C-alpha positions in Angstrom: -0.8 -7.7 -53.2 -0.1 -4.7 -55.4 0.2 -1.5 -53.2 0.0 2.0 -54.7 1.3 5.1 -53.0 0.2 8.3 -54.8 1.6 11.7 -54.1 -0.8 13.7 -51.9 -2.4 16.5 -53.9 -4.4 18.3 -51.2 -3.2 21.9 -50.7 0.1 22.0 -48.8 -0.1 18.3 -47.8 3.5 17.1 -47.7 3.1 13.8 -45.9 3.3 10.4 -47.6 1.5 7.2 -46.6 4.5 4.8 -46.7 8.1 5.4 -45.9 11.0 3.6 -47.6 11.2 1.4 -44.4 7.6 0.5 -44.9 8.2 -0.4 -48.5 11.0 -2.7 -47.5 8.7 -4.5 -45.1 6.1 -4.9 -47.8 8.5 -6.1 -50.5 10.2 -8.4 -48.0 6.9 -10.2 -47.7 6.5 -10.6 -51.5 4.2 -7.6 -52.2 4.7 -5.2 -55.1 4.8 -1.5 -54.2 4.4 1.3 -56.8 5.2 4.8 -55.6 4.4 7.9 -57.6 7.4 10.1 -58.6 8.3 12.5 -55.8 5.5 11.2 -53.5 7.9 11.3 -50.5 9.8 14.4 -51.4 7.9 16.7 -49.0 8.7 14.3 -46.1 12.4 14.1 -47.0 12.3 10.8 -48.9 13.7 10.6 -52.5 12.7 8.3 -55.3 16.1 6.7 -54.9 15.2 5.9 -51.3 12.1 4.1 -52.5 13.9 2.3 -55.3 16.6 1.0 -52.9 13.8 -0.3 -50.7 12.3 -2.3 -53.6 9.6 -0.1 -54.9 8.8 0.7 -58.5 8.5 4.5 -59.2 5.7 5.6 -61.6 5.5 9.0 -63.2 1.8 9.8 -62.8 -1.0 9.4 -60.2 -3.1 7.8 -62.9 -0.6 5.0 -63.3 -0.5 4.4 -59.6 -4.3 4.1 -59.2 -4.5 2.0 -62.4 -2.1 -0.7 -61.2 -2.9 -0.9 -57.4 -5.1 -3.3 -55.6 -4.6 -1.3 -52.4 -4.1 2.4 -52.3 -2.4 3.9 -49.3 -2.9 7.6 -48.7 -2.7 10.1 -45.9 -5.7 12.5 -46.7 -9.0 11.7 -48.3 -9.2 11.6 -52.1 -10.1 15.0 -53.5 -12.4 15.5 -56.5 -9.9 15.0 -59.2 -9.0 11.6 -57.8 -12.6 10.3 -57.6 -12.7 9.0 -61.1 -9.3 7.2 -60.6 -10.7 4.9 -57.9 -11.9 1.6 -59.2 -14.5 -0.9 -58.1 -13.2 -3.3 -55.4 -10.1 -1.3 -55.0 -9.1 -1.0 -51.3 -8.3 2.6 -50.2 -6.7 2.9 -46.8 -6.5 6.5 -45.6 -8.1 9.2 -43.5 -11.6 9.8 -45.0 -13.6 11.8 -42.5 -16.8 11.0 -44.4 -19.1 12.7 -41.9 -17.7 16.1 -43.0 -18.1 15.7 -46.8 -21.2 14.5 -48.5 -19.7 14.7 -52.0 -16.8 12.5 -51.0 -19.2 10.0 -49.4 -21.4 9.8 -52.5 -18.4 9.5 -54.8 -16.9 6.6 -52.8 -20.3 4.8 -52.7 -20.6 5.2 -56.5 -17.1 4.0 -57.1 -17.7 0.6 -55.5 -14.4 0.8 -53.7 -13.6 -0.5 -50.3 -12.9 2.5 -48.0 -11.1 1.7 -44.8 -10.7 4.8 -42.7 -7.7 5.3 -40.4 -9.8 7.4 -38.1 -12.3 4.7 -37.1 -9.9 1.8 -36.6 -10.6 1.1 -33.0 -9.1 -1.0 -30.2 -11.2 -2.9 -27.7 -10.6 -0.1 -25.1 -12.1 2.5 -27.4 -8.8 4.1 -28.4 -8.1 5.0 -32.0 -4.6 3.8 -32.8 -4.3 5.4 -36.2 -5.8 8.8 -35.1 -3.6 9.1 -32.0 -0.3 10.0 -33.6 -1.8 12.7 -35.7 -3.9 13.9 -32.8 -0.7 14.2 -30.8 0.9 16.3 -33.5 -2.2 18.4 -34.1 -2.7 19.0 -30.3 0.9 20.3 -29.9 0.7 22.3 -33.1 -2.6 24.0 -32.1 -0.8 25.8 -29.3 2.2 26.6 -31.5 0.0 28.1 -34.3 -2.4 29.7 -31.8 0.5 31.5 -30.1 1.7 32.8 -33.4 -1.8 34.0 -34.3 -2.0 36.0 -31.0 0.7 38.3 -32.4 -0.6 41.7 -33.4 0.6 41.6 -37.1 -1.7 38.6 -37.5 -4.5 40.5 -35.9 -4.3 38.7 -32.5 -4.5 40.4 -29.1 -0.7 40.9 -28.9 -0.3 38.5 -26.0 2.7 36.4 -25.2 1.3 33.2 -23.8 4.1 32.7 -21.3 4.1 36.3 -20.1 7.3 37.8 -18.6 8.2 38.7 -15.0 5.8 41.4 -13.8 3.3 40.5 -16.6 0.7 37.7 -16.2 0.7 34.9 -18.7 -1.9 34.4 -21.4 -5.0 32.3 -20.8 -5.7 29.2 -22.8 -9.1 27.4 -22.9 -9.1 23.8 -24.3 -12.4 22.2 -25.1 -12.0 18.4 -24.9 -9.7 16.3 -22.7 -8.8 13.6 -25.2 -5.4 13.1 -27.0 -5.6 16.5 -28.8 -6.6 18.4 -25.7 -4.1 16.7 -23.4 -1.2 17.4 -25.8 -2.4 21.0 -26.3 -2.5 21.4 -22.5 1.0 20.1 -22.1 2.4 22.5 -24.7 0.5 25.5 -23.4 1.5 24.7 -19.8 5.1 24.3 -21.0 5.0 27.8 -22.4 3.9 29.1 -19.0 0.3 29.9 -20.0 -2.6 29.8 -17.6 -4.6 26.8 -18.9 -8.1 25.5 -18.4 -9.1 22.2 -20.0 -12.8 21.1 -20.1 -14.4 17.7 -20.6 -17.8 16.1 -20.0 -16.2 13.1 -18.2 -15.4 13.5 -14.5 -13.2 10.4 -14.4 -11.2 11.9 -17.3 -10.9 15.2 -15.5 -9.5 13.4 -12.5 -6.9 11.7 -14.7 -5.9 15.0 -16.3 -5.7 16.7 -12.9 -3.2 14.0 -11.8 -0.9 14.1 -14.9 -0.9 17.7 -16.0 1.2 20.5 -14.4 -0.1 22.9 -11.7 -0.8 25.7 -14.1 -3.6 23.6 -15.7 -7.0 23.7 -14.2 -9.7 21.1 -15.0 -13.4 22.1 -15.4 -16.6 20.3 -16.3 -17.7 21.2 -19.9 -21.2 22.7 -20.2 -22.6 25.7 -22.0 -22.7 27.8 -18.9 -19.0 27.2 -18.1 -17.9 27.7 -21.7 -19.7 31.0 -22.0 -18.1 32.2 -18.8 -14.5 31.1 -19.7 -14.5 32.5 -23.2 -14.9 36.1 -21.9 -11.2 36.4 -20.9 -9.5 33.6 -22.8 -6.7 34.6 -25.2 -6.5 31.3 -27.1 -9.4 28.8 -27.4 -8.7 25.4 -28.8 -11.5 23.1 -30.0 -10.4 19.5 -29.4 -13.5 17.3 -29.3 -14.0 14.2 -31.3 -16.8 11.7 -31.9 -15.2 8.9 -33.9 -16.5 8.9 -37.5 -19.2 11.4 -36.8 -19.6 15.2 -36.9 -18.2 17.1 -33.9 -20.7 18.7 -31.6 -21.0 22.5 -31.7 -19.7 24.0 -28.5 -19.1 27.6 -29.5 -21.9 29.3 -31.5 -21.8 32.4 -33.6 -23.4 34.6 -31.0 -20.6 33.7 -28.5 -18.0 35.6 -30.5 -19.5 38.8 -29.2 -18.6 37.8 -25.7 -14.9 37.4 -26.5 -12.3 40.1 -26.5 -11.2 41.4 -29.9 -8.1 39.5 -31.1 -9.0 36.3 -29.3 -7.7 33.3 -31.3 -9.8 30.2 -32.1 -8.1 27.0 -33.2 -10.6 24.3 -34.3 -8.7 21.0 -34.5 -12.0 19.2 -35.1 -12.6 21.1 -38.4 -12.0 18.0 -40.5 -15.0 16.4 -38.7 -17.2 19.4 -39.2 -15.7 21.5 -36.4 -16.9 22.3 -32.9 -17.0 26.0 -33.5 -19.9 27.2 -35.6 -18.0 29.9 -37.5 -15.1 27.7 -38.4 -14.7 26.4 -42.0 -11.7 24.5 -43.3 -8.7 26.6 -44.3 -5.3 25.7 -45.7 -1.7 26.2 -44.7 -1.5 28.7 -47.5 -4.3 30.9 -46.1 -4.7 29.5 -42.6 -6.8 32.2 -40.9 -9.8 34.4 -41.3 -11.5 37.0 -39.0 -15.2 37.2 -38.0 -16.3 39.8 -35.4 -12.7 40.7 -34.7 -12.0 37.0 -33.7 -9.1 35.2 -35.4 -10.0 31.8 -36.7 -7.3 29.2 -37.5 -9.0 26.2 -39.1 -6.5 24.2 -41.1 -7.9 20.7 -41.7 -4.5 19.0 -42.1 -2.4 20.7 -39.5 0.2 17.8 -39.3 1.0 18.4 -43.0 3.0 21.4 -42.0 5.6 19.2 -40.2 5.6 16.3 -42.6 8.9 14.6 -41.5 7.7 14.2 -38.0 4.1 13.4 -39.0 4.9 10.8 -41.7 7.1 8.8 -39.3 4.6 9.0 -36.5 1.7 8.0 -38.8 3.5 5.1 -40.6 4.7 3.7 -37.2 1.0 3.2 -36.5 -0.5 2.3 -39.9 2.2 -0.2 -41.1 1.2 -3.2 -38.9 -2.4 -2.9 -40.2 -1.4 -2.3 -43.8 0.7 -5.5 -43.6 -2.3 -7.5 -42.4 -4.4 -6.1 -45.2 -1.7 -6.9 -47.8 -0.9 -10.4 -46.4 -4.5 -11.6 -46.0 -6.7 -9.4 -48.2 -9.2 -7.0 -46.6 -12.0 -9.5 -46.1 -9.9 -12.0 -44.1 -8.0 -9.3 -42.3 -11.1 -7.5 -41.1 -12.8 -10.8 -40.2 -9.8 -11.8 -38.0 -9.1 -8.3 -36.6 -12.1 -6.5 -35.1 -10.0 -3.3 -34.9 -9.7 -3.2 -38.7 -13.3 -4.2 -39.2 -14.3 -1.0 -37.4 -12.3 0.9 -40.0 -14.7 -0.2 -42.8 -16.8 2.8 -43.6 -17.9 2.0 -47.2 -17.6 -1.2 -49.2 -19.0 -2.1 -52.6 -21.5 0.7 -52.5 -22.7 0.1 -49.0 -22.3 2.3 -45.9 -21.0 0.2 -43.0 -20.3 2.9 -40.4 -23.1 4.3 -38.3 -21.7 7.8 -38.0 -21.4 8.2 -41.8 -24.9 6.9 -42.3 -26.4 9.2 -39.8 -24.4 12.2 -41.1 -26.0 12.0 -44.5 -29.2 10.1 -43.8 -28.1 7.0 -45.7 -29.1 3.3 -45.1 -26.7 1.4 -42.8 -25.7 -2.1 -43.9 -25.0 -4.4 -41.0 -21.9 -6.5 -41.6 -21.7 -9.7 -39.6 -18.5 -11.7 -39.2 -19.7 -14.4 -41.6 -20.8 -12.0 -44.2 -17.5 -10.2 -44.7 -16.3 -12.5 -47.4 -19.7 -12.3 -49.2 -19.4 -8.5 -49.5 
């Protein structure tokens, strides 16, 4: 198969979809890999590294899209890439269709096969290609939130860990999944007073067992959220419904119940956000203020630590990418149910329920024996 790796062009996105080590695995199996000039520079990989691994380096993004049968990316295609994507071309990346109707419609119109990292799902319900970036984002949410609490950034002027004689800051985490768990570990490690909420009592029991003593678990409901936001210094939105829009847990009117300078970090913003007032921001301009509340809503948080993020992501994606390259997407998805769940759009049809529901589109049922017919 011919694999194309374009340079990411989303604002301040420095990750790359395939490392030189991944290229070597691909070329070692007889596949051809075309990498755009400087695609890996932001993550610390030079064109020479890719050439040594067996890739061919192309000068432009147009050349990469034109030659490739499978495009490997990190973030969803942006508007200037829509016209480059061809019918029947496999695009393997994070899509988050439920948060962007224009992207959804563009990919339907393209006739491409869109296999989304975020909905590849194991039998136990875990999301193997989302987990590594969720781990990074969860840890970064506390790092960035702690910075935003500083007075020059319009925060409350609170040091999360406190000092002797001064109590620590209070962190409220909404969601006890991978993001929430990693955020709780980081916040607890800094010495903050942490509360983590979830709607699953069994999950809260697990978290109570594994997290430090300065983390309190609490059932998530509107009453408890309204009560806890009143004196929280940092609030982290960490909820996820795979492939669908995140539920709204903090509404606009709740901001008035928070103290001025409280910081909100919505890690779910690339799935629509769980805080009503959050809209996607960039690393270049990461925050905005509404009602004296600081909002940090960067949609590609792991892009700020691209070396760590690229290695973590490709450790997870490469085994699946090799299956797609070796067998073709139809056979790979037919044989591997985890990959099949990653199919969101193919040949103009919406195949994922959360995407269809988000934009009121017809859902095409794909049965095992119909995959090849698509």
